[in-house]
PDB file of N, CA, C and O in Angstrom:
ATOM      1  N   MET A   1      84.457 138.117 104.098  1.00  0.00           N
ATOM      2  CA  MET A   1      83.518 137.051 103.889  1.00  0.00           C
ATOM      3  C   MET A   1      84.232 135.728 104.119  1.00  0.00           C
ATOM      4  O   MET A   1      85.389 135.563 103.733  1.00  0.00           O
ATOM      5  N   HIS A   2      83.535 134.785 104.751  1.00  0.00           N
ATOM      6  CA  HIS A   2      84.072 133.453 105.024  1.00  0.00           C
ATOM      7  C   HIS A   2      83.154 132.412 104.411  1.00  0.00           C
ATOM      8  O   HIS A   2      81.930 132.531 104.465  1.00  0.00           O
ATOM      9  N   LEU A   3      83.762 131.392 103.829  1.00  0.00           N
ATOM     10  CA  LEU A   3      83.017 130.288 103.256  1.00  0.00           C
ATOM     11  C   LEU A   3      83.060 129.141 104.251  1.00  0.00           C
ATOM     12  O   LEU A   3      84.136 128.637 104.574  1.00  0.00           O
ATOM     13  N   ALA A   4      81.893 128.724 104.742  1.00  0.00           N
ATOM     14  CA  ALA A   4      81.822 127.652 105.730  1.00  0.00           C
ATOM     15  C   ALA A   4      81.535 126.324 105.042  1.00  0.00           C
ATOM     16  O   ALA A   4      81.018 126.286 103.926  1.00  0.00           O
ATOM     17  N   ASN A   5      81.878 125.233 105.727  1.00  0.00           N
ATOM     18  CA  ASN A   5      81.632 123.884 105.244  1.00  0.00           C
ATOM     19  C   ASN A   5      80.448 123.317 106.038  1.00  0.00           C
ATOM     20  O   ASN A   5      80.646 122.792 107.133  1.00  0.00           O
ATOM     21  N   PRO A   6      79.226 123.413 105.509  1.00  0.00           N
ATOM     22  CA  PRO A   6      78.034 123.029 106.272  1.00  0.00           C
ATOM     23  C   PRO A   6      78.014 121.606 106.824  1.00  0.00           C
ATOM     24  O   PRO A   6      77.571 121.427 107.958  1.00  0.00           O
ATOM     25  N   PRO A   7      78.466 120.576 106.093  1.00  0.00           N
ATOM     26  CA  PRO A   7      78.409 119.234 106.678  1.00  0.00           C
ATOM     27  C   PRO A   7      79.281 119.063 107.923  1.00  0.00           C
ATOM     28  O   PRO A   7      79.020 118.184 108.743  1.00  0.00           O
ATOM     29  N   ARG A   8      80.310 119.893 108.068  1.00  0.00           N
ATOM     30  CA  ARG A   8      81.207 119.761 109.212  1.00  0.00           C
ATOM     31  C   ARG A   8      80.811 120.660 110.385  1.00  0.00           C
ATOM     32  O   ARG A   8      81.457 120.614 111.431  1.00  0.00           O
ATOM     33  N   ILE A   9      79.769 121.471 110.234  1.00  0.00           N
ATOM     34  CA  ILE A   9      79.357 122.369 111.298  1.00  0.00           C
ATOM     35  C   ILE A   9      78.452 121.615 112.273  1.00  0.00           C
ATOM     36  O   ILE A   9      77.466 120.994 111.878  1.00  0.00           O
ATOM     37  N   GLU A  10      78.812 121.685 113.547  1.00  0.00           N
ATOM     38  CA  GLU A  10      77.985 121.042 114.574  1.00  0.00           C
ATOM     39  C   GLU A  10      76.688 121.817 114.741  1.00  0.00           C
ATOM     40  O   GLU A  10      76.667 123.047 114.692  1.00  0.00           O
ATOM     41  N   GLN A  11      75.607 121.072 114.941  1.00  0.00           N
ATOM     42  CA  GLN A  11      74.331 121.710 115.217  1.00  0.00           C
ATOM     43  C   GLN A  11      74.311 122.119 116.690  1.00  0.00           C
ATOM     44  O   GLN A  11      74.685 121.346 117.572  1.00  0.00           O
ATOM     45  N   TYR A  12      73.873 123.327 116.928  1.00  0.00           N
ATOM     46  CA  TYR A  12      73.793 123.824 118.300  1.00  0.00           C
ATOM     47  C   TYR A  12      72.523 123.289 118.929  1.00  0.00           C
ATOM     48  O   TYR A  12      71.422 123.633 118.497  1.00  0.00           O
ATOM     49  N   SER A  13      72.664 122.444 119.952  1.00  0.00           N
ATOM     50  CA  SER A  13      71.500 121.776 120.544  1.00  0.00           C
ATOM     51  C   SER A  13      70.643 122.728 121.393  1.00  0.00           C
ATOM     52  O   SER A  13      69.454 122.473 121.584  1.00  0.00           O
ATOM     53  N   GLY A  14      71.223 123.805 121.896  1.00  0.00           N
ATOM     54  CA  GLY A  14      70.468 124.711 122.746  1.00  0.00           C
ATOM     55  C   GLY A  14      69.708 125.786 121.983  1.00  0.00           C
ATOM     56  O   GLY A  14      69.052 126.626 122.598  1.00  0.00           O
ATOM     57  N   LEU A  15      69.780 125.776 120.668  1.00  0.00           N
ATOM     58  CA  LEU A  15      69.128 126.790 119.857  1.00  0.00           C
ATOM     59  C   LEU A  15      67.624 126.547 119.837  1.00  0.00           C
ATOM     60  O   LEU A  15      67.170 125.489 119.401  1.00  0.00           O
ATOM     61  N   LYS A  16      66.846 127.530 120.312  1.00  0.00           N
ATOM     62  CA  LYS A  16      65.397 127.352 120.404  1.00  0.00           C
ATOM     63  C   LYS A  16      64.694 127.774 119.126  1.00  0.00           C
ATOM     64  O   LYS A  16      63.610 127.280 118.818  1.00  0.00           O
ATOM     65  N   HIS A  17      65.301 128.676 118.392  1.00  0.00           N
ATOM     66  CA  HIS A  17      64.688 129.168 117.163  1.00  0.00           C
ATOM     67  C   HIS A  17      65.606 128.819 115.997  1.00  0.00           C
ATOM     68  O   HIS A  17      66.829 128.825 116.136  1.00  0.00           O
ATOM     69  N   GLY A  18      65.018 128.520 114.867  1.00  0.00           N
ATOM     70  CA  GLY A  18      65.814 128.125 113.721  1.00  0.00           C
ATOM     71  C   GLY A  18      65.726 129.104 112.573  1.00  0.00           C
ATOM     72  O   GLY A  18      65.697 128.702 111.410  1.00  0.00           O
ATOM     73  N   ASP A  19      65.684 130.379 112.890  1.00  0.00           N
ATOM     74  CA  ASP A  19      65.586 131.349 111.797  1.00  0.00           C
ATOM     75  C   ASP A  19      66.981 131.811 111.374  1.00  0.00           C
ATOM     76  O   ASP A  19      67.979 131.462 112.003  1.00  0.00           O
ATOM     77  N   ASP A  20      67.032 132.587 110.314  1.00  0.00           N
ATOM     78  CA  ASP A  20      68.307 133.026 109.749  1.00  0.00           C
ATOM     79  C   ASP A  20      69.103 133.899 110.710  1.00  0.00           C
ATOM     80  O   ASP A  20      70.332 133.833 110.735  1.00  0.00           O
ATOM     81  N   GLU A  21      68.422 134.707 111.490  1.00  0.00           N
ATOM     82  CA  GLU A  21      69.128 135.599 112.411  1.00  0.00           C
ATOM     83  C   GLU A  21      69.871 134.796 113.478  1.00  0.00           C
ATOM     84  O   GLU A  21      71.035 135.069 113.771  1.00  0.00           O
ATOM     85  N   ASP A  22      69.194 133.810 114.051  1.00  0.00           N
ATOM     86  CA  ASP A  22      69.848 132.975 115.068  1.00  0.00           C
ATOM     87  C   ASP A  22      70.991 132.169 114.462  1.00  0.00           C
ATOM     88  O   ASP A  22      72.044 132.016 115.082  1.00  0.00           O
ATOM     89  N   ASP A  23      70.786 131.654 113.250  1.00  0.00           N
ATOM     90  CA  ASP A  23      71.852 130.918 112.564  1.00  0.00           C
ATOM     91  C   ASP A  23      73.058 131.817 112.325  1.00  0.00           C
ATOM     92  O   ASP A  23      74.196 131.379 112.493  1.00  0.00           O
ATOM     93  N   ALA A  24      72.826 133.054 111.938  1.00  0.00           N
ATOM     94  CA  ALA A  24      73.912 133.999 111.687  1.00  0.00           C
ATOM     95  C   ALA A  24      74.697 134.273 112.970  1.00  0.00           C
ATOM     96  O   ALA A  24      75.926 134.334 112.948  1.00  0.00           O
ATOM     97  N   PHE A  25      73.977 134.439 114.101  1.00  0.00           N
ATOM     98  CA  PHE A  25      74.668 134.661 115.367  1.00  0.00           C
ATOM     99  C   PHE A  25      75.496 133.443 115.763  1.00  0.00           C
ATOM    100  O   PHE A  25      76.607 133.580 116.273  1.00  0.00           O
ATOM    101  N   TRP A  26      74.945 132.240 115.524  1.00  0.00           N
ATOM    102  CA  TRP A  26      75.667 131.010 115.861  1.00  0.00           C
ATOM    103  C   TRP A  26      76.931 130.881 115.001  1.00  0.00           C
ATOM    104  O   TRP A  26      77.992 130.528 115.517  1.00  0.00           O
ATOM    105  N   LEU A  27      76.827 131.161 113.704  1.00  0.00           N
ATOM    106  CA  LEU A  27      77.996 131.103 112.830  1.00  0.00           C
ATOM    107  C   LEU A  27      79.029 132.165 113.212  1.00  0.00           C
ATOM    108  O   LEU A  27      80.231 131.902 113.177  1.00  0.00           O
ATOM    109  N   ALA A  28      78.565 133.357 113.576  1.00  0.00           N
ATOM    110  CA  ALA A  28      79.480 134.418 113.995  1.00  0.00           C
ATOM    111  C   ALA A  28      80.212 134.026 115.278  1.00  0.00           C
ATOM    112  O   ALA A  28      81.396 134.320 115.440  1.00  0.00           O
ATOM    113  N   GLU A  29      79.504 133.365 116.181  1.00  0.00           N
ATOM    114  CA  GLU A  29      80.133 132.923 117.433  1.00  0.00           C
ATOM    115  C   GLU A  29      81.193 131.859 117.146  1.00  0.00           C
ATOM    116  O   GLU A  29      82.273 131.882 117.736  1.00  0.00           O
ATOM    117  N   MET A  30      80.889 130.940 116.255  1.00  0.00           N
ATOM    118  CA  MET A  30      81.875 129.913 115.892  1.00  0.00           C
ATOM    119  C   MET A  30      83.091 130.544 115.214  1.00  0.00           C
ATOM    120  O   MET A  30      84.224 130.126 115.451  1.00  0.00           O
ATOM    121  N   LEU A  31      82.856 131.538 114.380  1.00  0.00           N
ATOM    122  CA  LEU A  31      83.955 132.243 113.719  1.00  0.00           C
ATOM    123  C   LEU A  31      84.806 132.987 114.744  1.00  0.00           C
ATOM    124  O   LEU A  31      86.034 132.983 114.654  1.00  0.00           O
ATOM    125  N   ARG A  32      84.156 133.625 115.717  1.00  0.00           N
ATOM    126  CA  ARG A  32      84.881 134.352 116.754  1.00  0.00           C
ATOM    127  C   ARG A  32      85.770 133.407 117.562  1.00  0.00           C
ATOM    128  O   ARG A  32      86.892 133.754 117.928  1.00  0.00           O
ATOM    129  N   LEU A  33      85.246 132.197 117.835  1.00  0.00           N
ATOM    130  CA  LEU A  33      86.007 131.202 118.595  1.00  0.00           C
ATOM    131  C   LEU A  33      87.020 130.449 117.735  1.00  0.00           C
ATOM    132  O   LEU A  33      87.769 129.609 118.235  1.00  0.00           O
ATOM    133  N   LYS A  34      87.037 130.758 116.440  1.00  0.00           N
ATOM    134  CA  LYS A  34      87.943 130.128 115.475  1.00  0.00           C
ATOM    135  C   LYS A  34      87.713 128.622 115.378  1.00  0.00           C
ATOM    136  O   LYS A  34      88.664 127.850 115.261  1.00  0.00           O
ATOM    137  N   ILE A  35      86.437 128.206 115.428  1.00  0.00           N
ATOM    138  CA  ILE A  35      86.105 126.796 115.269  1.00  0.00           C
ATOM    139  C   ILE A  35      85.144 126.571 114.097  1.00  0.00           C
ATOM    140  O   ILE A  35      84.582 125.486 113.950  1.00  0.00           O
ATOM    141  N   LEU A  36      84.963 127.589 113.276  1.00  0.00           N
ATOM    142  CA  LEU A  36      84.087 127.462 112.113  1.00  0.00           C
ATOM    143  C   LEU A  36      84.848 126.729 111.009  1.00  0.00           C
ATOM    144  O   LEU A  36      85.861 127.234 110.525  1.00  0.00           O
ATOM    145  N   PRO A  37      84.367 125.520 110.595  1.00  0.00           N
ATOM    146  CA  PRO A  37      85.055 124.788 109.531  1.00  0.00           C
ATOM    147  C   PRO A  37      84.967 125.544 108.208  1.00  0.00           C
ATOM    148  O   PRO A  37      83.882 125.917 107.763  1.00  0.00           O
ATOM    149  N   ALA A  38      86.104 125.759 107.598  1.00  0.00           N
ATOM    150  CA  ALA A  38      86.150 126.538 106.367  1.00  0.00           C
ATOM    151  C   ALA A  38      85.900 125.659 105.150  1.00  0.00           C
ATOM    152  O   ALA A  38      86.295 124.493 105.115  1.00  0.00           O
ATOM    153  N   GLY A  39      85.245 126.230 104.164  1.00  0.00           N
ATOM    154  CA  GLY A  39      85.051 125.578 102.883  1.00  0.00           C
ATOM    155  C   GLY A  39      86.069 126.104 101.895  1.00  0.00           C
ATOM    156  O   GLY A  39      86.768 127.081 102.165  1.00  0.00           O
ATOM    157  N   TYR A  40      86.150 125.446 100.744  1.00  0.00           N
ATOM    158  CA  TYR A  40      87.121 125.858  99.741  1.00  0.00           C
ATOM    159  C   TYR A  40      86.522 125.620  98.367  1.00  0.00           C
ATOM    160  O   TYR A  40      85.942 124.564  98.114  1.00  0.00           O
ATOM    161  N   ILE A  41      86.657 126.580  97.492  1.00  0.00           N
ATOM    162  CA  ILE A  41      86.229 126.437  96.104  1.00  0.00           C
ATOM    163  C   ILE A  41      87.490 126.407  95.253  1.00  0.00           C
ATOM    164  O   ILE A  41      88.278 127.353  95.242  1.00  0.00           O
ATOM    165  N   TYR A  42      87.662 125.305  94.543  1.00  0.00           N
ATOM    166  CA  TYR A  42      88.844 125.169  93.702  1.00  0.00           C
ATOM    167  C   TYR A  42      88.800 126.160  92.552  1.00  0.00           C
ATOM    168  O   TYR A  42      87.721 126.482  92.055  1.00  0.00           O
ATOM    169  N   PRO A  43      89.969 126.653  92.116  1.00  0.00           N
ATOM    170  CA  PRO A  43      90.016 127.516  90.936  1.00  0.00           C
ATOM    171  C   PRO A  43      89.515 126.747  89.709  1.00  0.00           C
ATOM    172  O   PRO A  43      89.635 125.524  89.649  1.00  0.00           O
ATOM    173  N   LYS A  44      88.960 127.460  88.743  1.00  0.00           N
ATOM    174  CA  LYS A  44      88.362 126.824  87.572  1.00  0.00           C
ATOM    175  C   LYS A  44      89.316 125.865  86.870  1.00  0.00           C
ATOM    176  O   LYS A  44      88.893 124.802  86.416  1.00  0.00           O
ATOM    177  N   GLU A  45      90.585 126.219  86.774  1.00  0.00           N
ATOM    178  CA  GLU A  45      91.522 125.370  86.043  1.00  0.00           C
ATOM    179  C   GLU A  45      91.825 124.063  86.781  1.00  0.00           C
ATOM    180  O   GLU A  45      92.284 123.111  86.150  1.00  0.00           O
ATOM    181  N   GLN A  46      91.584 123.983  88.094  1.00  0.00           N
ATOM    182  CA  GLN A  46      91.854 122.764  88.862  1.00  0.00           C
ATOM    183  C   GLN A  46      90.619 121.871  89.003  1.00  0.00           C
ATOM    184  O   GLN A  46      90.759 120.711  89.389  1.00  0.00           O
ATOM    185  N   ARG A  47      89.444 122.358  88.711  1.00  0.00           N
ATOM    186  CA  ARG A  47      88.221 121.589  88.918  1.00  0.00           C
ATOM    187  C   ARG A  47      88.149 120.308  88.090  1.00  0.00           C
ATOM    188  O   ARG A  47      87.724 119.281  88.619  1.00  0.00           O
ATOM    189  N   PRO A  48      88.548 120.323  86.802  1.00  0.00           N
ATOM    190  CA  PRO A  48      88.487 119.058  86.050  1.00  0.00           C
ATOM    191  C   PRO A  48      89.411 117.982  86.630  1.00  0.00           C
ATOM    192  O   PRO A  48      89.050 116.806  86.660  1.00  0.00           O
ATOM    193  N   VAL A  49      90.596 118.382  87.086  1.00  0.00           N
ATOM    194  CA  VAL A  49      91.538 117.416  87.668  1.00  0.00           C
ATOM    195  C   VAL A  49      90.951 116.853  88.957  1.00  0.00           C
ATOM    196  O   VAL A  49      91.045 115.652  89.212  1.00  0.00           O
ATOM    197  N   ARG A  50      90.358 117.702  89.756  1.00  0.00           N
ATOM    198  CA  ARG A  50      89.737 117.242  90.994  1.00  0.00           C
ATOM    199  C   ARG A  50      88.603 116.269  90.699  1.00  0.00           C
ATOM    200  O   ARG A  50      88.433 115.268  91.396  1.00  0.00           O
ATOM    201  N   GLY A  51      87.826 116.570  89.659  1.00  0.00           N
ATOM    202  CA  GLY A  51      86.742 115.673  89.274  1.00  0.00           C
ATOM    203  C   GLY A  51      87.261 114.301  88.870  1.00  0.00           C
ATOM    204  O   GLY A  51      86.676 113.280  89.232  1.00  0.00           O
ATOM    205  N   LEU A  52      88.362 114.275  88.117  1.00  0.00           N
ATOM    206  CA  LEU A  52      88.960 113.001  87.725  1.00  0.00           C
ATOM    207  C   LEU A  52      89.492 112.236  88.937  1.00  0.00           C
ATOM    208  O   LEU A  52      89.345 111.016  89.019  1.00  0.00           O
ATOM    209  N   LEU A  53      90.103 112.946  89.865  1.00  0.00           N
ATOM    210  CA  LEU A  53      90.617 112.281  91.073  1.00  0.00           C
ATOM    211  C   LEU A  53      89.478 111.704  91.906  1.00  0.00           C
ATOM    212  O   LEU A  53      89.611 110.617  92.468  1.00  0.00           O
ATOM    213  N   ARG A  54      88.367 112.419  91.989  1.00  0.00           N
ATOM    214  CA  ARG A  54      87.213 111.906  92.739  1.00  0.00           C
ATOM    215  C   ARG A  54      86.631 110.671  92.058  1.00  0.00           C
ATOM    216  O   ARG A  54      86.245 109.716  92.731  1.00  0.00           O
ATOM    217  N   LYS A  55      86.567 110.686  90.725  1.00  0.00           N
ATOM    218  CA  LYS A  55      86.069 109.527  89.988  1.00  0.00           C
ATOM    219  C   LYS A  55      86.994 108.333  90.176  1.00  0.00           C
ATOM    220  O   LYS A  55      86.527 107.207  90.344  1.00  0.00           O
ATOM    221  N   ARG A  56      88.326 108.576  90.150  1.00  0.00           N
ATOM    222  CA  ARG A  56      89.278 107.490  90.359  1.00  0.00           C
ATOM    223  C   ARG A  56      89.110 106.896  91.756  1.00  0.00           C
ATOM    224  O   ARG A  56      89.117 105.675  91.918  1.00  0.00           O
ATOM    225  N   GLU A  57      88.959 107.752  92.759  1.00  0.00           N
ATOM    226  CA  GLU A  57      88.764 107.268  94.121  1.00  0.00           C
ATOM    227  C   GLU A  57      87.507 106.402  94.213  1.00  0.00           C
ATOM    228  O   GLU A  57      87.503 105.368  94.880  1.00  0.00           O
ATOM    229  N   HIS A  58      86.455 106.831  93.544  1.00  0.00           N
ATOM    230  CA  HIS A  58      85.208 106.050  93.536  1.00  0.00           C
ATOM    231  C   HIS A  58      85.436 104.679  92.908  1.00  0.00           C
ATOM    232  O   HIS A  58      84.974 103.671  93.442  1.00  0.00           O
ATOM    233  N   LEU A  59      86.139 104.632  91.789  1.00  0.00           N
ATOM    234  CA  LEU A  59      86.386 103.363  91.109  1.00  0.00           C
ATOM    235  C   LEU A  59      87.291 102.454  91.934  1.00  0.00           C
ATOM    236  O   LEU A  59      87.089 101.240  91.960  1.00  0.00           O
ATOM    237  N   VAL A  60      88.287 103.029  92.609  1.00  0.00           N
ATOM    238  CA  VAL A  60      89.170 102.234  93.460  1.00  0.00           C
ATOM    239  C   VAL A  60      88.377 101.600  94.595  1.00  0.00           C
ATOM    240  O   VAL A  60      88.620 100.448  94.954  1.00  0.00           O
ATOM    241  N   ARG A  61      87.437 102.340  95.159  1.00  0.00           N
ATOM    242  CA  ARG A  61      86.607 101.791  96.239  1.00  0.00           C
ATOM    243  C   ARG A  61      85.614 100.747  95.719  1.00  0.00           C
ATOM    244  O   ARG A  61      85.226  99.835  96.450  1.00  0.00           O
ATOM    245  N   LEU A  62      85.212 100.884  94.477  1.00  0.00           N
ATOM    246  CA  LEU A  62      84.235  99.983  93.876  1.00  0.00           C
ATOM    247  C   LEU A  62      84.868  98.673  93.411  1.00  0.00           C
ATOM    248  O   LEU A  62      84.178  97.660  93.297  1.00  0.00           O
ATOM    249  N   ARG A  63      86.158  98.684  93.144  1.00  0.00           N
ATOM    250  CA  ARG A  63      86.849  97.532  92.558  1.00  0.00           C
ATOM    251  C   ARG A  63      86.627  96.211  93.298  1.00  0.00           C
ATOM    252  O   ARG A  63      86.292  95.223  92.644  1.00  0.00           O
ATOM    253  N   PRO A  64      86.794  96.134  94.628  1.00  0.00           N
ATOM    254  CA  PRO A  64      86.616  94.840  95.299  1.00  0.00           C
ATOM    255  C   PRO A  64      85.221  94.249  95.109  1.00  0.00           C
ATOM    256  O   PRO A  64      85.081  93.041  94.917  1.00  0.00           O
ATOM    257  N   SER A  65      84.204  95.081  95.161  1.00  0.00           N
ATOM    258  CA  SER A  65      82.852  94.538  95.000  1.00  0.00           C
ATOM    259  C   SER A  65      82.631  94.055  93.570  1.00  0.00           C
ATOM    260  O   SER A  65      81.936  93.061  93.358  1.00  0.00           O
ATOM    261  N   LEU A  66      83.213  94.745  92.581  1.00  0.00           N
ATOM    262  CA  LEU A  66      83.083  94.292  91.199  1.00  0.00           C
ATOM    263  C   LEU A  66      83.807  92.974  90.979  1.00  0.00           C
ATOM    264  O   LEU A  66      83.336  92.119  90.229  1.00  0.00           O
ATOM    265  N   ILE A  67      84.946  92.809  91.630  1.00  0.00           N
ATOM    266  CA  ILE A  67      85.675  91.542  91.532  1.00  0.00           C
ATOM    267  C   ILE A  67      84.834  90.414  92.107  1.00  0.00           C
ATOM    268  O   ILE A  67      84.735  89.346  91.503  1.00  0.00           O
ATOM    269  N   ARG A  68      84.223  90.638  93.271  1.00  0.00           N
ATOM    270  CA  ARG A  68      83.370  89.604  93.878  1.00  0.00           C
ATOM    271  C   ARG A  68      82.170  89.285  93.005  1.00  0.00           C
ATOM    272  O   ARG A  68      81.804  88.121  92.841  1.00  0.00           O
ATOM    273  N   ILE A  69      81.554  90.327  92.441  1.00  0.00           N
ATOM    274  CA  ILE A  69      80.385  90.116  91.577  1.00  0.00           C
ATOM    275  C   ILE A  69      80.762  89.259  90.374  1.00  0.00           C
ATOM    276  O   ILE A  69      79.981  88.403  89.957  1.00  0.00           O
ATOM    277  N   PHE A  70      81.935  89.476  89.818  1.00  0.00           N
ATOM    278  CA  PHE A  70      82.363  88.722  88.655  1.00  0.00           C
ATOM    279  C   PHE A  70      82.739  87.288  89.010  1.00  0.00           C
ATOM    280  O   PHE A  70      82.369  86.361  88.291  1.00  0.00           O
ATOM    281  N   HIS A  71      83.466  87.091  90.104  1.00  0.00           N
ATOM    282  CA  HIS A  71      83.986  85.773  90.446  1.00  0.00           C
ATOM    283  C   HIS A  71      82.960  84.860  91.104  1.00  0.00           C
ATOM    284  O   HIS A  71      83.080  83.640  90.989  1.00  0.00           O
ATOM    285  N   ARG A  72      81.970  85.396  91.780  1.00  0.00           N
ATOM    286  CA  ARG A  72      81.009  84.561  92.493  1.00  0.00           C
ATOM    287  C   ARG A  72      80.289  83.586  91.561  1.00  0.00           C
ATOM    288  O   ARG A  72      80.278  82.390  91.853  1.00  0.00           O
ATOM    289  N   PRO A  73      79.686  84.033  90.456  1.00  0.00           N
ATOM    290  CA  PRO A  73      79.025  83.071  89.564  1.00  0.00           C
ATOM    291  C   PRO A  73      80.015  82.082  88.940  1.00  0.00           C
ATOM    292  O   PRO A  73      79.680  80.916  88.731  1.00  0.00           O
ATOM    293  N   MET A  74      81.224  82.543  88.644  1.00  0.00           N
ATOM    294  CA  MET A  74      82.228  81.647  88.062  1.00  0.00           C
ATOM    295  C   MET A  74      82.592  80.553  89.062  1.00  0.00           C
ATOM    296  O   MET A  74      82.732  79.388  88.690  1.00  0.00           O
ATOM    297  N   GLY A  75      82.743  80.921  90.304  1.00  0.00           N
ATOM    298  CA  GLY A  75      83.092  79.940  91.329  1.00  0.00           C
ATOM    299  C   GLY A  75      81.969  78.952  91.574  1.00  0.00           C
ATOM    300  O   GLY A  75      82.227  77.766  91.780  1.00  0.00           O
ATOM    301  N   LYS A  76      80.730  79.414  91.555  1.00  0.00           N
ATOM    302  CA  LYS A  76      79.606  78.507  91.763  1.00  0.00           C
ATOM    303  C   LYS A  76      79.504  77.506  90.616  1.00  0.00           C
ATOM    304  O   LYS A  76      79.252  76.321  90.833  1.00  0.00           O
ATOM    305  N   ARG A  77      79.702  77.996  89.400  1.00  0.00           N
ATOM    306  CA  ARG A  77      79.599  77.123  88.234  1.00  0.00           C
ATOM    307  C   ARG A  77      80.719  76.083  88.236  1.00  0.00           C
ATOM    308  O   ARG A  77      80.500  74.928  87.869  1.00  0.00           O
ATOM    309  N   GLN A  78      81.904  76.490  88.645  1.00  0.00           N
ATOM    310  CA  GLN A  78      83.050  75.593  88.620  1.00  0.00           C
ATOM    311  C   GLN A  78      83.231  74.849  89.936  1.00  0.00           C
ATOM    312  O   GLN A  78      84.109  73.993  90.044  1.00  0.00           O
ATOM    313  N   GLY A  79      82.426  75.158  90.923  1.00  0.00           N
ATOM    314  CA  GLY A  79      82.537  74.500  92.216  1.00  0.00           C
ATOM    315  C   GLY A  79      83.777  74.912  92.981  1.00  0.00           C
ATOM    316  O   GLY A  79      84.304  74.136  93.778  1.00  0.00           O
ATOM    317  N   LEU A  80      84.243  76.116  92.751  1.00  0.00           N
ATOM    318  CA  LEU A  80      85.454  76.598  93.413  1.00  0.00           C
ATOM    319  C   LEU A  80      85.104  77.583  94.509  1.00  0.00           C
ATOM    320  O   LEU A  80      84.116  78.314  94.435  1.00  0.00           O
ATOM    321  N   ARG A  81      85.938  77.577  95.516  1.00  0.00           N
ATOM    322  CA  ARG A  81      85.782  78.564  96.578  1.00  0.00           C
ATOM    323  C   ARG A  81      87.105  79.312  96.666  1.00  0.00           C
ATOM    324  O   ARG A  81      88.158  78.701  96.846  1.00  0.00           O
ATOM    325  N   ARG A  82      87.051  80.644  96.538  1.00  0.00           N
ATOM    326  CA  ARG A  82      88.277  81.437  96.493  1.00  0.00           C
ATOM    327  C   ARG A  82      88.206  82.551  97.520  1.00  0.00           C
ATOM    328  O   ARG A  82      87.147  83.131  97.760  1.00  0.00           O
ATOM    329  N   ASP A  83      89.341  82.838  98.115  1.00  0.00           N
ATOM    330  CA  ASP A  83      89.363  83.981  99.023  1.00  0.00           C
ATOM    331  C   ASP A  83      89.635  85.247  98.215  1.00  0.00           C
ATOM    332  O   ASP A  83      89.897  85.185  97.014  1.00  0.00           O
ATOM    333  N   SER A  84      89.572  86.378  98.878  1.00  0.00           N
ATOM    334  CA  SER A  84      89.669  87.652  98.162  1.00  0.00           C
ATOM    335  C   SER A  84      91.035  87.851  97.500  1.00  0.00           C
ATOM    336  O   SER A  84      91.121  88.514  96.467  1.00  0.00           O
ATOM    337  N   ILE A  85      92.094  87.294  98.070  1.00  0.00           N
ATOM    338  CA  ILE A  85      93.418  87.441  97.462  1.00  0.00           C
ATOM    339  C   ILE A  85      93.497  86.635  96.175  1.00  0.00           C
ATOM    340  O   ILE A  85      94.060  87.099  95.183  1.00  0.00           O
ATOM    341  N   GLN A  86      92.938  85.438  96.186  1.00  0.00           N
ATOM    342  CA  GLN A  86      92.946  84.625  94.978  1.00  0.00           C
ATOM    343  C   GLN A  86      92.106  85.261  93.878  1.00  0.00           C
ATOM    344  O   GLN A  86      92.404  85.086  92.697  1.00  0.00           O
ATOM    345  N   MET A  87      91.063  85.993  94.247  1.00  0.00           N
ATOM    346  CA  MET A  87      90.175  86.597  93.261  1.00  0.00           C
ATOM    347  C   MET A  87      90.886  87.662  92.439  1.00  0.00           C
ATOM    348  O   MET A  87      90.459  87.969  91.326  1.00  0.00           O
ATOM    349  N   ARG A  88      91.946  88.218  92.961  1.00  0.00           N
ATOM    350  CA  ARG A  88      92.644  89.275  92.233  1.00  0.00           C
ATOM    351  C   ARG A  88      93.459  88.724  91.070  1.00  0.00           C
ATOM    352  O   ARG A  88      93.795  89.460  90.142  1.00  0.00           O
ATOM    353  N   GLY A  89      93.776  87.436  91.116  1.00  0.00           N
ATOM    354  CA  GLY A  89      94.551  86.820  90.052  1.00  0.00           C
ATOM    355  C   GLY A  89      93.639  86.352  88.925  1.00  0.00           C
ATOM    356  O   GLY A  89      92.454  86.686  88.896  1.00  0.00           O
ATOM    357  N   PRO A  90      94.202  85.571  87.988  1.00  0.00           N
ATOM    358  CA  PRO A  90      93.390  85.079  86.872  1.00  0.00           C
ATOM    359  C   PRO A  90      92.338  84.087  87.361  1.00  0.00           C
ATOM    360  O   PRO A  90      92.487  83.477  88.420  1.00  0.00           O
ATOM    361  N   ILE A  91      91.283  83.936  86.582  1.00  0.00           N
ATOM    362  CA  ILE A  91      90.196  83.023  86.939  1.00  0.00           C
ATOM    363  C   ILE A  91      90.705  81.596  86.785  1.00  0.00           C
ATOM    364  O   ILE A  91      91.309  81.245  85.770  1.00  0.00           O
ATOM    365  N   MET A  92      90.454  80.778  87.802  1.00  0.00           N
ATOM    366  CA  MET A  92      90.897  79.382  87.751  1.00  0.00           C
ATOM    367  C   MET A  92      89.935  78.604  86.882  1.00  0.00           C
ATOM    368  O   MET A  92      88.725  78.823  86.930  1.00  0.00           O
ATOM    369  N   THR A  93      90.465  77.708  86.098  1.00  0.00           N
ATOM    370  CA  THR A  93      89.631  76.852  85.272  1.00  0.00           C
ATOM    371  C   THR A  93      89.839  75.406  85.699  1.00  0.00           C
ATOM    372  O   THR A  93      90.857  75.065  86.302  1.00  0.00           O
ATOM    373  N   GLU A  94      88.880  74.575  85.386  1.00  0.00           N
ATOM    374  CA  GLU A  94      88.983  73.169  85.721  1.00  0.00           C
ATOM    375  C   GLU A  94      90.041  72.509  84.859  1.00  0.00           C
ATOM    376  O   GLU A  94      90.180  72.842  83.682  1.00  0.00           O
ATOM    377  N   SER A  95      90.784  71.581  85.428  1.00  0.00           N
ATOM    378  CA  SER A  95      91.838  70.892  84.667  1.00  0.00           C
ATOM    379  C   SER A  95      91.280  69.654  83.999  1.00  0.00           C
ATOM    380  O   SER A  95      92.011  68.940  83.313  1.00  0.00           O
TER     381      SER A  95
END
């Protein structure tokens, strides 16, 4: 038995019928040609760690937009214009 990764499987454009039998033949052909993208199921003991890593990756990607959301109103109120590098530091206050 092989576990395939459906999002990475190319759709066959010449397929005229979309039933299970034709899909099975198409998957078997890809497997025979060794181009069927494999899927992977993590062992139970590794799944929580993977979940935490995925959440961390999401937060790391979200960080710049959260910084902009926070600094934009502060800059408008104080009349300051800051680039993205300056936004990473402390908030500037009026002297």
